C-alpha positions, 0 to 999 in steps of 0.5 A: 965367102959368097958374093952376098947382096948388099943392103940398098943405101937407103936402108943403111941410111934409115937404120943409121938414122934410127940408131943415131936417134935412139942412141942420142948420138950427138950428130942426131942423124942429120947426115942420114936425113939429108941422104934419105931426102936426096934419095927421094925417100918420102917424108912420111916414111922418114917421119915414121922412122924418126917417130919409132926411133924416138919412141924406142929412145924414150921407152928405154929411158923410162925402163931404166928409170923404172928399174932404178926406182924399183930398187930405190923405192921398192914399195912402188908398183905398176907396169915396169915396176920389176916386182917379183910377180911381174916380168923383168923390167927389160921384158915388160911394157912394150908400147906403141908410138903416138901414131900407133906404130908398134915397136915390138 
């Protein structure tokens, strides 16, 4: 195997923070948050990572609820309803965060 360059530790911590938030990990990414601050990552970049991760987490929950509702209450319609004419729930309704960050 070639000696591949490693990801910078700030990138690894950023990914870990975002994944922990999106996955609702009980440690909440606090260790990674501390590391990012110690590395001097700007607060606005940390805030963006947190915003995007929370949006993905919340959007996943909404899509799961929509898929359940489509089966439980088939007369409901709308974006993410899973109706035959719509794209499957997992492929539809990609949104943006409150500040306009795209998650797609």
